[in-house]
C-alpha positions as CSV (number, residue, x, y, z in Angstrom):
1,X,15.3,90.5,-97.3
2,X,14.1,91.4,-93.8
3,X,11.7,94.1,-95.0
4,X,11.5,96.9,-97.5
5,X,9.7,100.2,-97.3
6,X,8.9,102.2,-100.4
7,X,11.0,99.9,-102.5
8,X,14.1,100.3,-100.4
9,X,15.5,97.2,-98.7
10,X,16.4,97.7,-95.0
11,X,19.9,96.2,-95.9
12,X,20.6,99.3,-97.9
13,X,21.2,101.1,-94.6
14,X,23.0,98.2,-93.0
15,X,19.9,97.3,-90.9
16,X,20.5,93.8,-89.4
17,X,17.3,92.2,-88.1
18,X,17.3,90.8,-84.6
19,X,13.5,90.2,-84.1
20,X,10.1,91.2,-85.4
21,X,6.4,90.8,-84.7
22,X,5.0,88.3,-87.1
23,X,2.3,89.5,-89.6
24,X,-1.1,90.0,-87.9
25,X,-4.7,89.9,-88.7
26,X,-6.7,93.1,-88.5
27,X,-9.2,93.3,-85.6
28,X,-12.8,93.5,-86.8
29,X,-14.8,96.1,-85.1
30,X,-18.1,95.2,-83.4
31,X,-20.9,96.7,-81.4
32,X,-22.1,95.2,-78.1
33,X,-25.8,95.7,-77.6
34,X,-27.3,95.3,-74.2
35,X,-30.9,94.1,-74.1
36,X,-33.0,94.3,-70.9
37,X,-33.6,90.9,-69.2
38,X,-30.9,89.2,-71.3
39,X,-27.9,87.9,-69.4
40,X,-25.4,88.6,-72.2
41,X,-25.1,91.3,-74.9
42,X,-25.8,90.8,-78.5
43,X,-22.7,91.2,-80.7
44,X,-23.1,92.9,-84.0
45,X,-20.1,92.7,-86.3
46,X,-19.2,95.7,-88.5
47,X,-17.4,95.5,-91.8
48,X,-14.7,97.8,-90.5
49,X,-11.2,96.7,-89.4
50,X,-8.7,98.4,-87.2
51,X,-5.1,99.3,-88.2
52,X,-2.4,97.3,-86.6
53,X,1.4,97.6,-85.9
54,X,4.4,95.7,-87.2
55,X,7.7,96.1,-85.3
56,X,11.2,95.4,-86.4
57,X,14.2,95.4,-84.0
58,X,17.7,95.4,-85.4
59,X,21.2,96.8,-85.3
60,X,22.7,99.5,-87.4
61,X,25.7,101.8,-87.5
62,X,25.4,105.3,-86.0
63,X,26.5,106.8,-89.3
64,X,23.4,105.3,-91.0
65,X,20.8,106.7,-88.6
66,X,20.2,110.0,-90.5
67,X,19.5,108.1,-93.7
68,X,17.2,105.6,-91.8
69,X,15.2,108.4,-90.2
70,X,14.8,110.1,-93.6
71,X,13.8,106.9,-95.3
72,X,11.1,106.1,-92.7
73,X,9.1,109.2,-93.2
74,X,5.6,109.5,-94.8
75,X,3.2,106.8,-95.9
76,X,4.1,104.0,-98.2
77,X,4.2,100.3,-99.0
78,X,5.9,97.8,-96.7
79,X,6.9,94.3,-97.8
80,X,7.8,91.8,-95.1
81,X,10.5,89.2,-95.8
82,X,8.2,86.3,-94.8
83,X,6.0,86.9,-97.8
84,X,7.4,89.1,-100.6
85,X,4.3,88.6,-102.8
86,X,2.2,90.9,-100.5
87,X,2.5,94.4,-99.2
88,X,1.1,96.5,-96.4
89,X,-0.2,100.0,-96.7
90,X,1.6,102.0,-94.1
91,X,-0.2,104.9,-92.4
92,X,3.0,106.1,-90.7
93,X,6.2,105.0,-89.2
94,X,4.9,105.2,-85.6
95,X,8.4,105.3,-84.1
96,X,12.1,104.7,-84.7
97,X,13.6,104.4,-81.3
98,X,17.3,103.8,-80.8
99,X,19.6,102.5,-78.0
100,X,23.4,102.9,-77.8
101,X,25.2,99.6,-77.9
102,X,28.7,101.0,-78.4
103,X,30.5,104.1,-79.9
104,X,29.5,103.1,-83.4
105,X,26.7,100.5,-83.0
106,X,23.0,101.3,-82.3
107,X,20.0,99.1,-81.7
108,X,16.9,100.5,-83.4
109,X,13.2,99.6,-83.0
110,X,11.0,100.5,-85.9
111,X,7.2,100.3,-85.6
112,X,4.9,100.8,-88.6
113,X,1.2,101.5,-88.3
114,X,-0.5,99.6,-91.1
115,X,-3.9,99.7,-92.7
116,X,-6.0,96.5,-92.5
117,X,-5.2,93.8,-95.1
118,X,-2.3,92.8,-97.2
119,X,-2.3,93.5,-101.0
120,X,-0.7,91.6,-103.9
121,X,2.5,93.1,-105.2
122,X,2.0,91.9,-108.7
123,X,-1.3,93.8,-109.2
124,X,-1.6,93.7,-113.0
125,X,-4.6,94.9,-115.0
126,X,-7.0,92.5,-116.7
127,X,-8.2,93.8,-120.1
128,X,-11.2,92.6,-122.1
129,X,-13.2,93.7,-125.1
130,X,-16.0,91.2,-124.3
131,X,-19.3,92.3,-122.9
132,X,-19.7,89.1,-120.9
133,X,-16.8,87.5,-119.1
134,X,-15.6,86.2,-115.7
135,X,-12.8,87.4,-113.5
136,X,-11.4,85.8,-110.4
137,X,-10.6,87.4,-107.1
138,X,-8.0,85.1,-105.6
139,X,-7.8,87.1,-102.4
140,X,-9.5,86.2,-99.1
141,X,-11.6,89.3,-98.9
142,X,-13.9,91.1,-101.4
143,X,-11.7,93.7,-103.2
144,X,-12.1,97.2,-104.3
145,X,-11.0,97.4,-107.9
146,X,-10.4,100.2,-110.4
147,X,-12.4,99.9,-113.7
148,X,-11.3,101.8,-116.8
149,X,-14.1,101.9,-119.3
150,X,-13.7,102.9,-122.9
151,X,-17.2,104.2,-123.9
152,X,-18.7,103.2,-127.3
153,X,-22.1,104.7,-126.8
154,X,-23.5,107.8,-125.0
155,X,-25.1,105.6,-122.4
156,X,-24.4,102.2,-121.0
157,X,-23.8,100.1,-117.9
158,X,-21.3,98.0,-115.9
159,X,-22.8,95.1,-114.0
160,X,-20.8,92.8,-111.7
161,X,-22.6,89.5,-110.8
162,X,-26.2,88.8,-111.5
163,X,-27.7,89.9,-108.2
164,X,-26.1,93.3,-108.1
165,X,-27.5,96.6,-109.3
166,X,-25.7,97.9,-112.4
167,X,-23.7,101.1,-112.5
168,X,-25.1,103.1,-115.3
169,X,-23.8,106.1,-117.2
170,X,-25.5,108.6,-119.6
171,X,-24.7,111.7,-121.7
172,X,-21.1,110.7,-122.1
173,X,-19.2,111.3,-125.3
174,X,-18.2,108.3,-127.3
175,X,-14.5,107.5,-126.8
176,X,-14.5,108.9,-123.2
177,X,-12.5,106.8,-120.8
178,X,-14.3,106.5,-117.5
179,X,-12.3,105.6,-114.4
180,X,-14.4,103.9,-111.7
181,X,-12.3,103.8,-108.5
182,X,-14.0,101.8,-105.8
183,X,-11.0,102.3,-103.4
184,X,-11.5,106.1,-103.4
185,X,-15.2,105.8,-104.3
186,X,-15.0,108.3,-107.2
187,X,-15.8,108.3,-110.9
188,X,-13.9,110.6,-113.3
189,X,-12.8,111.2,-116.8
190,X,-9.4,109.4,-117.1
191,X,-8.0,111.9,-119.6
192,X,-8.8,115.2,-117.9
193,X,-9.6,114.1,-114.3
194,X,-13.1,115.8,-114.3
195,X,-15.7,114.2,-112.1
196,X,-18.4,112.1,-113.8
197,X,-20.4,111.2,-110.7
198,X,-23.3,113.3,-111.9
199,X,-23.5,111.2,-115.1
200,X,-23.6,107.9,-113.3
201,X,-26.2,106.1,-111.2
202,X,-25.9,103.0,-109.0
203,X,-23.4,101.6,-106.5
204,X,-19.7,101.2,-107.4
205,X,-19.2,97.5,-107.7
206,X,-16.7,95.4,-105.7
207,X,-15.4,91.9,-106.6
208,X,-16.4,89.0,-104.4
209,X,-13.9,86.3,-103.4
210,X,-13.9,83.7,-106.3
211,X,-15.3,84.1,-109.8
212,X,-17.2,87.3,-110.7
213,X,-19.4,87.8,-113.8
214,X,-18.8,91.1,-115.7
215,X,-21.4,92.3,-118.1
216,X,-21.3,95.6,-119.9
217,X,-23.2,97.6,-122.5
218,X,-22.0,100.7,-124.4
219,X,-18.4,99.8,-123.5
220,X,-15.8,98.7,-126.1
221,X,-13.0,97.8,-123.7
222,X,-12.7,97.4,-119.9
223,X,-9.5,97.3,-117.9
224,X,-9.7,96.0,-114.3
225,X,-7.1,96.5,-111.6
226,X,-8.3,94.1,-109.0
227,X,-6.5,95.2,-105.9
228,X,-6.8,91.8,-104.3
229,X,-6.3,91.7,-100.6
230,X,-5.7,89.2,-97.7
231,X,-6.1,89.3,-94.0
């Protein structure tokens, strides 16, 4: 496989790869601070990363171009053939530029704008009924998981790692399923999609690289979709 976009292999449309840019690392943003009487600026790193571009150059038949153009619209997930266990989140297909090689053959350059980080394809949920357990983030960057909490008391809390401030909830009906989505930074009722932010207090917890201690009260079951990510 050369690459796939939204679960469709490029070979489906007779795309034959000639060259490509290798996977990149997202550029970390920084602030350069000039201080009087100092001969060099102070660099302050931010925890924000810029999007980057992946380009694929290949050949295809002129009769496949319409299908290719239709396929490459919108956002989606991109899997590069060099590592099929990870995927990129595509902001947009920046361009699909063609050159005429013959009456029937075209060279096409496809460029994807990708959000920072690669994500694991096999992103399965971890389920536990314990109120004290560990979970491992095997990625290379802290991740933004989704927590699905089944409530067993009208109030309770979710705490990730000992040094963090817990996320608490109150005035919630027993049996409610609370979705804590740290990717979108929202909390809502999983069954009816109503917001529960007003019934929670504290920061939405991320998972550090390595092992993380999960402690809960007032929760009978927790499902965690880790969303592990790599540079």
